[in-house]
FIKE-281775 format. One line per field, with one value per residue: residue in one letter; chain; z, x, y of N, C-alpha, C, O in turn. Coordinates in steps of 0.001 Angstrom, whole numbers. Each point is the difference from the previous one (the first is absolute). Layout:
% residues N
timi = (A_...) $
base = (A_...) $
n.up = (Z_...) $
n.east = (X_...) $
n.north = (Y_...) $
ca.up = (Z_...) $
ca.east = (X_...) $
ca.north = (Y_...) $
c.up = (Z_...) $
c.east = (X_...) $
c.north = (Y_...) $
o.up = (Z_...) $
o.east = (X_...) $
o.north = (Y_...) $
This chain:
% residues 86
timi = (X_X_X_X_X_X_X_X_X_X_X_X_X_X_X_X_X_X_X_X_X_X_X_X_X_X_X_X_X_X_X_X_X_X_X_X_X_X_X_X_X_X_X_X_X_X_X_X_X_X_X_X_X_X_X_X_X_X_X_X_X_X_X_X_X_X_X_X_X_X_X_X_X_X_X_X_X_X_X_X_X_X_X_X_X_X) $
base = (A_A_A_A_A_A_A_A_A_A_A_A_A_A_A_A_A_A_A_A_A_A_A_A_A_A_A_A_A_A_A_A_A_A_A_A_A_A_A_A_A_A_A_A_A_A_A_A_A_A_A_A_A_A_A_A_A_A_A_A_A_A_A_A_A_A_A_A_A_A_A_A_A_A_A_A_A_A_A_A_A_A_A_A_A_A) $
n.up = (-40740_-294_1677_-116_1815_-367_1523_565_694_512_759_784_-2168_303_360_2138_-112_1436_-1248_-694_-574_-702_-621_-1440_367_-1794_723_-1280_-158_-50_-1481_256_1153_2025_296_-1242_-2214_-759_-15_-1892_-1788_-258_-602_-2199_-1243_-18_-1573_-1791_542_1716_-338_-1180_-1956_-27_-1746_448_-1551_686_569_2023_1317_1439_506_1196_-245_1595_-210_1676_-523_478_-1185_630_1757_-468_-722_1550_1160_-1012_77_1931_-359_-789_1277_-1684_531_-84) $
n.east = (2420_-2002_1470_-1699_1100_-1991_656_-979_714_276_-1169_2036_503_41_-1653_-484_1583_1423_-886_1268_-756_176_1631_-600_1742_-1307_2097_-1401_1901_-524_1469_-1214_1667_-759_1993_1405_120_1194_2231_749_132_1773_1945_258_618_2213_525_-318_-1108_764_1643_-862_-1075_2259_-1423_2090_-1604_2119_553_-736_1739_944_-2030_1305_-2090_1536_-2173_439_2159_-356_-1729_-1960_-856_-1178_-2115_-1571_-659_-1512_-2188_-1017_-617_-1994_-1594_346_-1880_104) $
n.north = (29913_-959_345_-1435_627_-909_1513_-1912_2013_-2155_1767_-433_-41_2209_-1480_-385_-1538_1025_1641_-1697_2023_-2116_1414_-1598_1371_-283_401_1172_-1215_2192_-863_-1884_979_644_-1012_1231_-358_-1743_218_929_-1349_-1349_942_358_-1758_-404_1500_-1311_1867_-1205_1495_-1705_250_-167_-21_721_290_-293_-2097_-625_553_-1467_839_-1375_800_-409_-531_1434_-245_2166_-781_878_-1108_-1851_138_440_-1802_-1315_490_-530_-2145_726_-938_-1414_1121_-2246) $
ca.up = (489_1410_585_1423_708_1295_1088_1240_1126_1275_1136_1257_-252_169_-1184_195_496_-1022_-1263_-750_-1422_-756_-1386_-851_-1177_-940_-699_-1155_235_-1077_349_754_-924_700_1350_856_-247_672_1442_241_-52_1180_1177_-73_279_1398_855_-35_1108_-338_-835_794_-762_-1378_-872_-1267_-1030_-963_-1356_-384_178_848_1439_700_1320_921_1096_-60_-592_-1202_-1265_-342_868_-519_-1254_356_570_-1112_-813_788_-42_-1316_-976_-413_466_-292) $
ca.east = (-282_-352_-231_-290_-214_-515_51_-533_742_-688_889_-423_-705_-1448_-737_-566_1024_557_455_918_-95_1222_-83_1177_-267_1112_137_901_889_940_1057_1061_1025_1089_-329_-189_-1388_-832_83_-648_-1438_-330_59_-1131_-1236_2_-317_-1443_-710_-772_772_657_1075_134_882_149_678_573_-150_-1409_-480_-1183_154_-1112_-37_-941_-394_-1326_103_-792_735_412_1140_1162_391_582_1329_897_174_806_1381_539_-322_-1405_-687_-1435) $
ca.north = (-1323_40_-1314_73_-1258_415_-979_520_-548_128_200_-614_-1242_70_427_1328_918_883_-580_845_-359_251_-428_164_817_49_1272_42_1141_297_935_-668_-503_-688_-457_1179_407_-1002_258_1288_-254_-812_869_924_-731_-447_1150_238_-626_-1187_-927_-1030_-640_476_-771_709_-782_940_-515_76_1366_-1_-171_-633_620_-631_864_613_1338_238_-8_1365_330_-720_653_1296_-236_-337_1206_942_-496_309_-1042_-36_-1209_-151) $
c.up = (1503_460_1485_545_1409_1005_1245_1139_1277_1107_1223_-199_124_-1232_156_544_-1160_-1223_-694_-1444_-685_-1429_-661_-1217_-872_-734_-1167_157_-1180_493_822_-983_681_1393_981_-144_748_1502_367_18_1220_1247_31_362_1455_977_65_1151_-464_-861_905_-712_-1429_-742_-1356_-953_-1095_-1435_-505_74_827_1462_539_1439_833_1128_-231_-603_-1264_-1239_-358_846_-522_-1277_283_550_-1095_-839_725_21_-1380_-1095_-363_452_-438_581) $
c.east = (-263_-278_-263_-190_-432_82_-543_724_-791_1029_-620_-863_-1504_-699_-507_1002_559_512_893_-36_1310_-210_1349_-429_1248_-44_952_821_938_1007_1118_1003_1094_-457_-158_-1434_-956_-38_-715_-1523_-443_-62_-1194_-1309_-84_-315_-1499_-659_-839_737_752_1200_-19_966_29_806_446_-254_-1442_-539_-1267_360_-1252_70_-1071_-306_-1369_23_-844_876_511_1190_1282_519_665_1409_1017_276_832_1469_626_-269_-1477_-617_-1456_-490) $
c.north = (89_-1420_206_-1413_379_-1145_662_-695_226_149_-665_-1240_51_532_1425_1006_801_-736_1008_-461_371_-469_167_791_4_1325_-177_1278_164_1025_-611_-590_-814_-422_1155_516_-933_260_1296_-161_-807_868_952_-701_-448_1127_292_-759_-1175_-1006_-968_-602_525_-911_695_-872_956_-452_112_1426_59_-177_-672_492_-688_972_597_1400_94_95_1390_449_-642_651_1337_-163_-299_1242_1051_-404_195_-1013_93_-1312_24_-1299) $
o.up = (745_-599_651_-653_743_-318_231_128_268_85_114_964_-96_-664_-965_271_-1139_101_53_-305_60_-276_418_-658_503_-632_141_138_-451_885_214_-938_-681_417_984_989_653_607_1047_855_613_784_1054_735_593_1143_875_200_-1006_-190_917_637_-558_523_-755_348_-759_-848_-1161_-591_-339_345_-350_686_-417_548_-875_6_-726_69_-444_-491_13_-166_-618_-330_39_-372_-623_177_-187_-1048_660_-68_-133_-129) $
o.east = (848_-795_707_-600_784_-275_250_-47_-447_958_-1224_-593_-641_497_27_-363_-439_618_-247_344_438_-848_818_-988_1116_-1000_1049_-562_622_-284_1029_-382_804_-1118_-730_-630_-941_-1071_-643_-673_-1020_-944_-600_-818_-1079_-377_-450_263_-703_-480_707_990_-1059_1056_-970_1076_-818_-365_-227_-1035_-948_1088_-1117_1006_-1156_900_-750_-1024_-168_1161_1139_882_1065_1205_1011_884_1123_1143_819_880_1188_645_-755_635_-621_-1179) $
o.north = (493_-725_770_-853_590_-1157_1183_-1223_1115_-769_-59_-484_-1047_910_763_1144_-155_-1061_1205_-1142_1149_-848_820_-327_136_343_-629_1087_-962_808_641_-699_-636_306_-119_376_451_1_78_575_316_-98_212_554_11_-262_739_-1186_102_-1118_418_-360_287_-356_-59_-485_519_814_342_310_707_-461_382_-178_-85_637_-433_684_-979_406_142_704_617_193_333_791_502_265_676_843_-261_33_713_-1052_1055_-328) $
């Protein structure tokens, strides 16, 4: 399941000035069984460059990640932490 929500943030209030593209990405995560697992996944995702916010839902088995990090980087971080992600 892939969900994307794109938002364009303008910095300094100018149309032609620097723009920062952020998006919310939802990752399906398997292997989490407790709140310690949830915290471990959150910590791993927050270490990825460009991640601004993480919300992991243990019951749904998913994480919503806000920021500019690439999807493959996020999946790798979750997998390196010992869980499966798609």
